[in-house]
Structures are given as structure tokens and as C-alpha cells.
DOKOL-59427 format. One record per residue (C-alpha): residue in one letter; x, y, z. Coordinates in pm, whole numbers, plus 32768, in hexadecimal, padded with zeros to 4 digits. Example, Ala and Ser with C-alpha at 12.3 -4.5 7.8 and 13.67 -1.06 7.14 Angstrom:
+------+------+------+------+
| rest |   xx |   yy |   zz |
+------+------+------+------+
|    A | 84CE | 7E3E | 830C |
|    S | 8557 | 7F96 | 82CA |
+------+------+------+------+
! end
This chain:
+------+------+------+------+
| rest |   xx |   yy |   zz |
+------+------+------+------+
|    X | 7F5F | 921F | 62AF |
|    X | 8059 | 912A | 631D |
|    X | 8057 | 9078 | 61E5 |
|    X | 8085 | 9195 | 6100 |
|    X | 81AA | 9229 | 6208 |
|    X | 825E | 90CE | 61CF |
|    X | 821D | 90D2 | 6059 |
|    X | 82B8 | 9222 | 6030 |
|    X | 83ED | 91B1 | 6120 |
|    X | 8414 | 908D | 603C |
|    X | 8423 | 914E | 5F07 |
|    X | 8517 | 926A | 5FA1 |
|    X | 85DD | 913E | 600E |
|    X | 85FB | 909F | 5ED2 |
|    X | 8626 | 91D0 | 5E20 |
|    X | 874D | 9230 | 5F12 |
|    X | 87D7 | 90B4 | 5EBD |
|    X | 87DB | 90EF | 5D54 |
|    X | 886B | 9249 | 5D44 |
|    X | 898E | 91A3 | 5E14 |
|    X | 89A7 | 9088 | 5D52 |
|    X | 89BC | 917F | 5BFA |
|    X | 8ABB | 9249 | 5CA1 |
|    X | 8B97 | 911F | 5D25 |
|    X | 8B83 | 907E | 5BCA |
|    X | 8C0D | 91E0 | 5B35 |
|    X | 8D31 | 91CB | 5C3D |
|    X | 8D6C | 9067 | 5BE5 |
|    X | 8D8E | 909F | 5A5D |
|    X | 8E80 | 91D5 | 5A7A |
|    X | 8F70 | 9124 | 5B8C |
|    X | 8F5F | 8FE7 | 5A90 |
|    X | 8F7B | 90D3 | 5953 |
|    X | 9098 | 918E | 5A05 |
|    X | 9153 | 9056 | 5A65 |
|    X | 9137 | 8F71 | 5936 |
|    X | 90A4 | 904E | 5800 |
|    X | 91CD | 90DA | 571E |
|    X | 919E | 9243 | 56ED |
|    X | 9089 | 9277 | 57BB |
|    X | 913A | 9331 | 58DD |
|    X | 91D5 | 9420 | 57D1 |
|    X | 915C | 95A9 | 57F1 |
|    X | 9115 | 95B8 | 569C |
|    X | 9024 | 9480 | 56AD |
|    X | 8F8C | 94EA | 57E6 |
|    X | 8F60 | 963F | 5766 |
|    X | 8E8D | 958B | 561F |
|    X | 8DD7 | 94A5 | 571A |
|    X | 8D3B | 95DF | 57E1 |
|    X | 8D0F | 96B2 | 56A3 |
|    X | 8C61 | 95A6 | 55D3 |
|    X | 8B69 | 9567 | 5713 |
|    X | 8B11 | 96AE | 573F |
|    X | 89FF | 96B7 | 5641 |
|    X | 8959 | 9598 | 5709 |
|    X | 899C | 9648 | 5845 |
|    X | 88F4 | 978A | 57CF |
|    X | 87BC | 96EE | 5754 |
|    X | 87A4 | 95F9 | 5895 |
|    X | 877D | 9727 | 597A |
|    X | 8626 | 9786 | 58EB |
|    X | 85CC | 9637 | 588C |
|    X | 861D | 95B8 | 59F9 |
|    X | 84FC | 96C4 | 5A66 |
|    X | 840E | 967C | 5945 |
|    X | 8418 | 94E4 | 5996 |
|    X | 83F2 | 951F | 5B11 |
|    X | 82A6 | 95E9 | 5AAB |
|    X | 824D | 94BE | 59DC |
|    X | 8275 | 9535 | 5881 |
|    X | 8381 | 94F4 | 5773 |
|    X | 8424 | 95BA | 5642 |
|    X | 84AF | 94DB | 5521 |
|    X | 84C3 | 95FE | 5444 |
|    X | 860A | 9684 | 54FD |
|    X | 8707 | 9638 | 5407 |
|    X | 8635 | 96A0 | 52E6 |
|    X | 8604 | 97F6 | 537F |
|    X | 87AC | 97DE | 53B9 |
|    X | 87CC | 97A7 | 525B |
|    X | 86CF | 989C | 51C7 |
|    X | 8792 | 999F | 52CB |
|    X | 88C3 | 995F | 520E |
|    X | 8853 | 995E | 50B4 |
|    X | 87AB | 9AC2 | 510D |
|    X | 88FC | 9B26 | 517B |
|    X | 89B4 | 9AAE | 5065 |
|    X | 88C3 | 9B40 | 4F41 |
|    X | 88C0 | 9C8D | 5001 |
|    X | 8A38 | 9C82 | 501A |
|    X | 8A3A | 9C60 | 4EA9 |
|    X | 895F | 9D7F | 4E69 |
|    X | 8A64 | 9E59 | 4EFE |
|    X | 89D1 | 9E8B | 5076 |
|    X | 8A9B | 9EB9 | 51A2 |
|    X | 8AAE | 9D9C | 527D |
|    X | 8A44 | 9E76 | 53B9 |
|    X | 890A | 9EA4 | 5303 |
|    X | 88E4 | 9D50 | 528F |
|    X | 890B | 9CA1 | 53DD |
|    X | 87C3 | 9D48 | 548D |
|    X | 86EF | 9D11 | 534B |
|    X | 8755 | 9BBE | 537D |
|    X | 86DF | 9BA6 | 54EF |
|    X | 85B5 | 9C55 | 548F |
|    X | 855D | 9B41 | 5388 |
|    X | 85B1 | 9A39 | 5496 |
|    X | 84B1 | 9AF4 | 557D |
|    X | 83A7 | 9AE6 | 5463 |
|    X | 83F4 | 995D | 540E |
|    X | 83BC | 991A | 5590 |
|    X | 8282 | 9A01 | 55AC |
|    X | 8215 | 993C | 5482 |
|    X | 8226 | 980A | 553C |
|    X | 81AB | 986B | 567A |
|    X | 8053 | 9906 | 55E3 |
|    X | 8015 | 97DE | 5527 |
|    X | 803D | 9724 | 5678 |
|    X | 7F9E | 9800 | 576F |
|    X | 7E87 | 98BA | 56B4 |
|    X | 7E14 | 9796 | 559E |
|    X | 7E55 | 966C | 56B2 |
|    X | 7F20 | 95A7 | 55BF |
|    X | 8029 | 949E | 5652 |
|    X | 81A2 | 954B | 5666 |
|    X | 8210 | 93E9 | 55C8 |
|    X | 8140 | 9406 | 5499 |
|    X | 8164 | 959D | 5463 |
|    X | 82EE | 9575 | 5481 |
|    X | 830D | 9488 | 539E |
|    X | 8247 | 9539 | 529E |
|    X | 831C | 9666 | 52DD |
|    X | 8462 | 959B | 52D7 |
|    X | 8426 | 9552 | 5167 |
|    X | 8388 | 96BE | 5105 |
|    X | 84B3 | 9782 | 51BF |
|    X | 85B6 | 96AE | 50F8 |
|    X | 8510 | 96E1 | 4FB0 |
|    X | 84E0 | 983E | 4FCC |
|    X | 8677 | 985B | 5045 |
|    X | 86A1 | 978F | 4EE2 |
|    X | 85DB | 989E | 4E3F |
|    X | 868D | 99C5 | 4EDD |
|    X | 87F9 | 9949 | 4E93 |
|    X | 87F8 | 9818 | 4DA7 |
|    X | 8921 | 973F | 4D94 |
|    X | 8A10 | 984D | 4DD2 |
|    X | 8B06 | 984E | 4EEE |
|    X | 8B67 | 99B5 | 4F6F |
|    X | 8CAC | 9993 | 5019 |
|    X | 8D4E | 9B0C | 501E |
|    X | 8CE2 | 9BA0 | 516A |
|    X | 8DAC | 9C95 | 5236 |
|    X | 8ED0 | 9BD4 | 52BA |
|    X | 8E89 | 9C7F | 541E |
|    X | 8D29 | 9BD0 | 5447 |
|    X | 8DD7 | 9A70 | 53A4 |
|    X | 8EF6 | 9A97 | 549C |
|    X | 8E0A | 9AC0 | 55CD |
|    X | 8D31 | 9990 | 5573 |
|    X | 8E40 | 98A6 | 5512 |
|    X | 8F53 | 9933 | 55F3 |
|    X | 8FC8 | 98E3 | 5749 |
|    X | 9068 | 99B9 | 585C |
|    X | 91CA | 99C7 | 5837 |
|    X | 9267 | 987A | 584A |
|    X | 914B | 97D2 | 5922 |
|    X | 9040 | 96EE | 588C |
|    X | 8F3F | 97D5 | 58F1 |
|    X | 8E7A | 987A | 57BF |
|    X | 8E2E | 99DD | 57EB |
|    X | 8CB9 | 9983 | 5792 |
|    X | 8CAE | 98A0 | 58CD |
|    X | 8C96 | 99C4 | 59B6 |
|    X | 8B5E | 9A72 | 593F |
|    X | 8ADB | 9900 | 594D |
|    X | 8B26 | 98E5 | 5AB2 |
|    X | 8A64 | 9A28 | 5AEC |
|    X | 8932 | 99C6 | 5A3B |
|    X | 894E | 9889 | 5AF3 |
|    X | 894E | 9933 | 5C4A |
|    X | 8820 | 9A04 | 5BF0 |
|    X | 8766 | 98D6 | 5B81 |
|    X | 87B9 | 9815 | 5CCA |
|    X | 8754 | 9928 | 5D80 |
|    X | 8613 | 9959 | 5CAE |
|    X | 85A8 | 97D9 | 5CCE |
|    X | 8601 | 9783 | 5E1F |
|    X | 85FD | 98C4 | 5F00 |
|    X | 84DD | 99AE | 5E80 |
|    X | 836B | 9982 | 5E73 |
|    X | 835E | 9972 | 5D10 |
|    X | 843C | 9835 | 5D13 |
|    X | 8351 | 97B1 | 5DFE |
|    X | 8218 | 97EA | 5D41 |
|    X | 82D1 | 9721 | 5C1E |
|    X | 82E0 | 95DD | 5CF8 |
|    X | 817B | 9615 | 5D6F |
|    X | 80FA | 9638 | 5C0B |
|    X | 81D9 | 9500 | 5BA3 |
|    X | 8155 | 941C | 5CD7 |
|    X | 7FE1 | 9490 | 5C92 |
|    X | 7F70 | 959B | 5B99 |
|    X | 7E17 | 9594 | 5C18 |
|    X | 7E7D | 95C9 | 5D80 |
|    X | 7F76 | 96C2 | 5D2E |
|    X | 7E66 | 97B2 | 5C7D |
|    X | 7D75 | 977D | 5DAF |
|    X | 7EB3 | 97FF | 5E7E |
|    X | 7E90 | 992F | 5DB2 |
|    X | 7FD1 | 98F6 | 5CD2 |
|    X | 7F8C | 9993 | 5B63 |
|    X | 7FF4 | 9838 | 5AD5 |
|    X | 7FC8 | 98B6 | 5951 |
|    X | 80AC | 99FE | 5982 |
|    X | 81C2 | 992E | 5A41 |
|    X | 81DB | 982F | 5941 |
|    X | 81B0 | 994D | 5817 |
|    X | 82EE | 99EE | 58B4 |
|    X | 8399 | 989B | 58B7 |
|    X | 8362 | 9877 | 5761 |
|    X | 83F6 | 99C9 | 5703 |
|    X | 84FB | 99A2 | 57F1 |
|    X | 8566 | 9853 | 5743 |
|    X | 853A | 9908 | 55DD |
|    X | 861A | 9A14 | 5656 |
|    X | 873B | 9927 | 56D2 |
|    X | 86FE | 983F | 558A |
|    X | 8758 | 999D | 54BF |
|    X | 888E | 99D4 | 55A0 |
|    X | 890B | 9880 | 5575 |
|    X | 88D7 | 98AA | 53E9 |
|    X | 89B3 | 99E4 | 5409 |
|    X | 8AB5 | 9927 | 54E1 |
|    X | 8AC4 | 9803 | 53CE |
|    X | 8AE7 | 98F1 | 52CC |
|    X | 8C17 | 9985 | 5378 |
|    X | 8CB3 | 9867 | 540B |
|    X | 8CC0 | 977B | 52E3 |
|    X | 8D1B | 98D5 | 51F6 |
|    X | 8BCD | 9847 | 510C |
|    X | 8A6D | 98D1 | 50DF |
|    X | 8996 | 97AA | 504E |
|    X | 882D | 9765 | 5020 |
|    X | 886C | 9605 | 50C8 |
|    X | 894B | 9693 | 51F3 |
|    X | 88F8 | 95E5 | 5336 |
|    X | 8842 | 94BB | 5284 |
|    X | 87E5 | 9398 | 5384 |
|    X | 8844 | 947B | 54A1 |
|    X | 86F8 | 945C | 554B |
|    X | 871E | 92E8 | 5556 |
|    X | 8869 | 933C | 562D |
|    X | 87C8 | 9456 | 56FF |
|    X | 868A | 936B | 5770 |
|    X | 8773 | 9241 | 57AE |
|    X | 8851 | 930D | 5871 |
|    X | 8750 | 93A2 | 5943 |
|    X | 868E | 9270 | 5989 |
|    X | 87CF | 91C4 | 59D9 |
|    X | 87FB | 92C3 | 5ADD |
|    X | 86C1 | 924E | 5B9D |
|    X | 85B5 | 934D | 5B21 |
|    X | 8471 | 9281 | 5AF7 |
|    X | 83DE | 928A | 59B0 |
|    X | 826D | 929A | 5A5E |
|    X | 82D1 | 93D2 | 5B14 |
|    X | 82F0 | 9458 | 5C68 |
|    X | 842C | 93C3 | 5CD6 |
|    X | 85AE | 9405 | 5C7C |
|    X | 86BD | 94E2 | 5CD3 |
|    X | 878F | 95BB | 5BFD |
|    X | 88D4 | 9526 | 5C95 |
|    X | 8881 | 93D3 | 5C22 |
|    X | 8808 | 9448 | 5ABC |
|    X | 8982 | 94F5 | 5AA1 |
|    X | 8A2A | 93BC | 5B1C |
|    X | 8982 | 9303 | 5A03 |
|    X | 89DE | 93F1 | 58F5 |
|    X | 8B50 | 93E4 | 5961 |
|    X | 8B28 | 926E | 5975 |
|    X | 8AA5 | 924E | 5821 |
|    X | 8BB0 | 933D | 57B0 |
|    X | 8CBA | 92BE | 5853 |
|    X | 8C58 | 914E | 57A8 |
|    X | 8C37 | 91C5 | 565D |
|    X | 8D97 | 9264 | 567F |
|    X | 8E14 | 911D | 56ED |
|    X | 8D73 | 9050 | 55DC |
|    X | 8DFF | 9155 | 54F4 |
|    X | 8F63 | 912A | 554F |
|    X | 8F38 | 8F9B | 5555 |
|    X | 8EBC | 8FDD | 53CE |
|    X | 8D62 | 8F4B | 542A |
|    X | 8C92 | 8FB8 | 52D5 |
|    X | 8B8D | 90A9 | 52F5 |
|    X | 8A92 | 8FD2 | 52A6 |
|    X | 8ACE | 8F06 | 53D9 |
|    X | 8B02 | 9016 | 54A5 |
|    X | 8980 | 907F | 543E |
|    X | 891E | 8F02 | 54A5 |
|    X | 89AF | 8F4A | 5625 |
|    X | 8901 | 90A6 | 5632 |
|    X | 87C7 | 8FE5 | 55EE |
|    X | 8805 | 8EC6 | 56EC |
|    X | 8864 | 8FF2 | 57D6 |
|    X | 8710 | 9077 | 57A3 |
|    X | 864D | 8F32 | 57E0 |
|    X | 8727 | 8EE8 | 5913 |
|    X | 86DE | 9063 | 59B1 |
|    X | 8565 | 902E | 5981 |
|    X | 8563 | 8EC2 | 59FC |
|    X | 8693 | 8ED6 | 5B1B |
|    X | 85ED | 8FEE | 5C0A |
|    X | 847D | 8F3B | 5BF7 |
|    X | 8519 | 8DF9 | 5C44 |
|    X | 85EB | 8E8A | 5D7B |
|    X | 8492 | 8F40 | 5DD9 |
|    X | 83E3 | 8DF0 | 5DE8 |
|    X | 84E0 | 8D46 | 5EC9 |
|    X | 8508 | 8E58 | 5FAF |
|    X | 836E | 8E5D | 5FC9 |
|    X | 8377 | 8CE6 | 5FE1 |
|    X | 8483 | 8CFB | 6116 |
|    X | 83C2 | 8E26 | 61B2 |
|    X | 8290 | 8D73 | 619F |
|    X | 8326 | 8C37 | 6246 |
|    X | 83DB | 8D11 | 634B |
|    X | 828B | 8DBF | 639D |
|    X | 81C8 | 8C69 | 63A6 |
|    X | 82D8 | 8BDD | 64B1 |
|    X | 82C2 | 8CFD | 6583 |
|    X | 81D9 | 8C96 | 66A8 |
|    X | 80B5 | 8DAC | 66EB |
|    X | 80CF | 8E1B | 6839 |
+------+------+------+------+
! end
């Protein structure tokens, strides 16, 4: 029992240390950028930074919960693209935007539900399932809209998605995100539902014996992830004033990299939403700085890939070091 308690204490200590390191790195990057990167402190650029990071941040909320439970969804970008394609197609047919948005959100629920049913009812691995639906949803999006780009959405929606509050750098869309973030933090860290997700990620079999309805919880998470991916697709189309079938292509890589960079363990059972969001904005700020420094898009993808590898490797190294130190301290402590 003492060994188990020690192991848990070491994991939690390592997690807090990694979260703190990511937060500190974000602060250092921001201070450096404000001081030495031309144009970074401009209100318009800061607004662009937040607006361009919001699609990653929106999907990172449910993705964090999903990874904590030991699963993953790589189809989120394709779901977002499908949502935007359906939005553009329905708008071309003359349907009101107020009717289109609920339809697209319902579509996201269906996409997430399909993923969840394949994983929970058929017992298929989520990685394989969502790689398959990644291709399927993107293909359906291309069938729905073809190569067309729809750009003539109502100006009030475009202004909300891309505009900022007065002369500040804060986008209008950032305020609803803060509300969603607060809901997600409370759900994960202050409710029985959130505690059940950590239990499932730590040991699915033990969680099942404890009375947790594992399959239902995971089905809810996949459905929620599909819903948020669809919402992201709507925001993407309005923010960039363009609905295309290939919207958000590659976004899943940035989401997974940011979430893992924030200390969410890929094996499940460990992580904090604060760390995940710090990872999201660290990645967003880094991409913004690279753009201001005229770093090519291909090089930015390489950096994102390297960060993805480091985000998986880093917490494990920190945890191993903490375990070794704790073991040495325990061995050197005299037995009473």
C-alpha cells in the first residue's frame, strides 16, 4: 500500500512539475515576443493569435477529457470540415443561417456517436476507428460541396467570428470560449463525472468493478467531441469567411500536440485542463511568432511534429526521474 501511495504521489508531483514548466515556458515566450519580435504586441496581431488558436482550443476541451479516459479522436478536423461543407451547401440552397447552424451541430453529434458506437459497442481501438472516419468524413465533405468555396455568409456572423471588442485585442468569440472552458474545468476537476474519467483512464477494469458505466461515459465523450468539432467547423468557416470541404485539414495534429504538450498522458488517467490549455496557447503563440519571422509553413509543421514527440517523451522522463529520486529517498530513510 505504501508503494502504491508513493507511486501516486510521484506521478502527481511530476504532473504538476510538467504543467508548471509548460506555463512558465508560455510566459517566457510571451515576454520574449513582446520585447523582441516586431509586430507581436500589435493589438491586431494579438487578436489574430487568439482567433487562430481558438479552433485548436475549442476541440482541445473535449479532447482532453477523451485522452484522460484513455481514448483519442483523430477525426475531429474532418468532422469540422464536413460541418463547414454542409453549412456552405445549405447556404447555397437558400436556407437561413439560424437553421443551418443547429443542423451542423446535430451532424457533429452523429459523427461523434458513430465513432463512439464503433469503439464502445464493437470494441474497436479508437485510434484505428478515427483514422478511418477521418478519411470517410473528409470524403463526404468533398462530395457535399465539391471544390466550391462559399464566402457570402451574413456580415453579422462574420463580424462576430472575426471581430474584436472595440479597440482591444480580445475577439468576440473568445468570451464564449471562456464560458466553455469554465464548464469543462468544473466537469473534469470538480464533479463525479470527471473523477470517473480519471478512474477509467487509470484502469478501465477497476473502474468497471467500481460501478462506473465505462462504455456509456466513453460514448458521451465521443459524442461531445463530435459536437465541439462541428462547432469548430462553423467557427472556422465564419472566422475565415470561407466554407470549403478541406477546411481545418491537419488541425487534429495541432490539437493532439497541444493537449499532450500540456501534460495529458496519452495512456490516460492523468492530466489537467489548465495544462492542456497552456499547451494550446504555447503552440499558438509559437506558430504566430514563426509566421511573423517568415518561417515557412512546412517548417512550422516540422516544429509541431517535434513538439508532439517531446510532449509524449517529456512527462515520461520527468516521471522516471521523480520515481528514481523518491525511491532513493525512501531507501535512505531509516526504518523505525
